[in-house]
N, C-alpha and C positions, 0 to 999 in steps of 0.2 A: 780447482783453479778459478780465480776471479774472472767473470765474464765482462769484457769491456763494455758490453751493451748496458750494463747497470750504472755506468758513470753518468751523472747528470750533465746536461749541457749548461752553458752559462745562464740561459733562460730557456724555458720550454719553447718548442719550435713555433708555437702560435704567436710568440711575442714579436712585435715589430719594433724597429728603431723608428723614432718619429722626429719631431722638430728638434734640431740643435738649438741650444739656448739662444743663440743669436737671432733665430728666426722669429721669436715671439717676445724677446726682451726680458730683462731681469725681473720686472714686476710680474709678468705672466708666469715665468719659471718659478718664482717664489709662490705664486698662487696655486700652482699645480703640484708643488713638492709633496704634499700629503697624498695626492692621487698617485703620483709616480712611485713613491715608496711602497704604498700598499700594492700597487700593480706588480712591481718587480718582486715583492716578497710572496706573491701568489694570492693575496687577499683581493680577488677581483670583485667580489660582492661589496666589500667595504669601499673599494675605489669607486664602484658604480654609485653607491649611496652619496659619496662626496660630490661626484659629478652631477647627479640629479639635483642636489642642493644648490650647486653653483648655477645650474641652468635655471632653476626656479627663482633664484635671487638675481639673475642677470649678471653674474660676476664673470669678468674676463671676456675676451673675444669669443663669441659663440662658436666660430669655426674651429678654433683650437680645442675647445672643451668637447665639442662633438666628436672630434677625431679620437679622443680618449674614450668617449662613450662607445664608439664602434670597436675600438681596440679591445676593450673589456669584454664586449659581447663575442668577438671572435675568439678571445682567450677562453670563454666559457662554452665554446662550441655552438653558439647561436648564429649560425651562418645564414639561415633563412631570414632571420630578423634583419641582419645587415643588408642582405640582398633586396629585401622588400622596402627598406628604409631609404636606400640610395637608388635613385632612378638610373636606368642604364644610359640615359642621355644627359646625365648631370654635367654641368659645365666645369666642375672642379676636378682637376687631375688627381688631387689628394683623395677625394671621396671615391672616384672611379677606381683608383688603385686599391683601396680597401675593399671595394665591392669585388674586384677581380680576385683578391686573395680569398675572400669568403666563398666565392664561386669555386675556386680551386679545391678548397677543403670539402665542399658540399657535393662533389661528384667524383666518380671513378674514371670518367672519360676526360683525361686532361689535355687531349690534343687540341680542342677548340680554345682552351684557356691559354695554352702555350702559343697558339697562333695569335691570339689577342695580345699577348705579352710582346710578341715580336712586332706587331703593328704599332703598339703604343711606344715601343722603344724608338721607332723611326719617326715619331711625332715629336716635334721640338717642344710642345707643351708638356710632355711627359719626361723626355730624355734628361732634362736638367733638374727634375723634381726629386727632392730627397726621399719623400715617402714612396714614390714610384720605384726609385732605385733600390730601396730596402725591400719592398714587396718583391721586386724582381729577384733580388738575392735570396730571399726566403724560398721562393718557388723553385729556383734553380737548385738550391741546396737539397730540397726534397727530391728533385730529379737526379740527384747524385752528380750534378755538374758543379763540383765544389770550386774548381779554379775560376769558372765563369762567375759563380756566386760571389767569390771574393773580389773579383775585378769590379763588380757592380758597386762595391763599397769604397772604391778608390776615388780620390779627388772630390770628396764630399767635405762640407764643413765639419770640423772636429766636434764631436759630442760624445758623452758617455755611452749613449746607446749604440752609436756607430762603432765605437771601440769594442763594446761588448759583443756585437755581432761578428766583428773581425776575429776576436779571440775565440768565439765559438767555432768558427770555420777553421781556424788554424789548429785548434785542438782536434777537431774531427779529422784533419789531414795529418795529424801527429807531428805538427811543427811546433813543439812545445817552446823552444827558445824564442821563436818569433812571437808566440802568444804572450810570453813573459815581457817582451819588449813593448807590446801594445798595452799590457797592463800597467807598465811603468808610466806610459803617457797618460793613461786613464787616471792613475793616482795623482799625476801632476795637475789635473783639472780639479778633482775632488776625491780625496782618498777615503772620506767617511760616508760618501753617498751609498745608499743601499745597493744599487746596481754594481758599484765598484767593489764592494765587499763580496757580493755574490760571484763576480768575475774572479776575484782573488781566491776565493774558496775553491773554485773549479780548477784554476791553474795549480793551486796547492795540491789538489788531489792527483793531478797528472805528474806532479813533482814528488809524489809520495810523502807530502807533508800533511798527513791525514788529520793529525790532532788540531792543526791550525784551521782546517776546513770545518771540523766538528765544532770547534769553539765558535766559529762565525755563525754556523747554523743554529747553535743553541742560543747565542745572543739575539739573533733575529727572531727566533721563536718566542723569546721572552718579550720582545718588543712588539711583534705583530701577531702573535699567536701561532698555533701549530697549523700553518697552512699546508695545503696538499703539496705544493712545490717544496717547501722546507722539509716536510716529512720524507718525501721521496729522495731528496738530496742527502738527507741524513742517513737513509738506508744505504745509499750508494757508498757513502763515506765509511760506514761500518764494514761493508764488504771489502772495501779497499784495505782496511786495517786487519780484519779477521774474515778471510774468504769463506770460512766454514760456518760463520755465524748467520746461517740462513734463517733461523727462527726469529731473531730480532729484526732482521731485514724484512721478512715476510709480514711481521706484525705492523711495522711502520708503513709498509706499502699498502696494506689493507686499510689502515687509518687514512692514508693519503687518498685512496679511492672513495672512501666514505665521505671525506671532506669535499672531494671534487670528482665525481664519476667521469668527467670529461678529461681528466689528466691521463692522456694516452701514453705518455712517457712512463708514468707510474704503472700503468696497466701492462706495458711491455716488460718492465722490470720484474713485476710480480710473476708474470708468465715464466720468465727465465728462472726465477727462484724456484717455482714449482717444478720445473723440468730438472733442476739440479737436485731437488729433494728425492725425486724418483719413487715415492710411495704411490700405490695405485690411485688413492684419492687425489693426490697432488697432480698426477698425470691427467686425471679427469678435469680438474680445475684448470689446468694449463690449456687443455683442448677447448674448454668453454671460453676462456679469455682470448685464445687465438681467433675463434670464430667471431667474437664480439669486436675484437680489434680490426679484423678484416672488413666487417660490416660497417663499423662506425668511423674508422680512420684508415681507409684504403691507401691514403697518401703517406702513412707513417713509415719511417725508414725500416722498422722491424718487419712490417708487412712486405715491403719491397725485397728485403733479404730473403724472406720465406719464399716469395714467388720465384726469385732467381735460383734459390737452392732447389726448388721443386722442378724448375725447367731444366737445370743441369742434370738432376737425377733422371728425369724422363729421357733426356737425350742420351745419357750413358746406358740406360736400359735398352733403348732402341738400337744402340750399336751392337749389343751382344745378343739380341734376340735373333733366332734363326729366321731367315727370309722365307 
């Protein structure tokens, strides 16, 4: 049977929604379109190269370009770089929000991060900031507080990225018709944008329109190359269509991890594939990936599910053990 954990989200959890187009103007949006497309397709290194070129040439407002610089580094798992580059007493709510997210991913002890999040929410400089609200939503979603995460995205200026995050959360909550409604609004803004096409592909998967999703992933691979995200998404689509086709899915997920070892969604999916295959060598590989995932991405939803399952098992054992 197909494991729902193998279905990719609209964009990996490290991705943030950022400035709606109105915040930086059409000229800036056009200037960043190449960066955005590569970023959403999973070509984070290609996006970084474009950003570095823009910074060296002095193109565009530096603050907006730097935001994408930090977003790409967060997406690549370079949390310490982001934390060291943004001073803890920086005056920008945007940069402090990004620093908070990097800090969340860089530690297992989330209590201080969640306390900081609550304090920032009470500060008027943060409460109305789109970046802060989206960072808040991402963190709360990792804490499995999905309704609260969705509420954070309400009453914000419409943008493709905000719609994409809403769709991701709605699909996670299994509210597929509402996700389809958000997708229709997204298409009304720009139906050909890369992020819109990715969102449409994930909604199609949840509606069992697998061939549509596979076609989108193939088109984007031809345009942007076989990025880790697209390979992992393709693997999930294949398993939707043929749940027993673990061999092809495993091959694609291995390629995804070779392309980006920090793609923890692909790592979790490969772990599940190995568990389904059940050969002794596969179980050993699954155990290795489980330990790696727990060490490098303790915030990942799969790790949370494993911890919850272990706690429930231990509690059940304690109940039946003789006193």
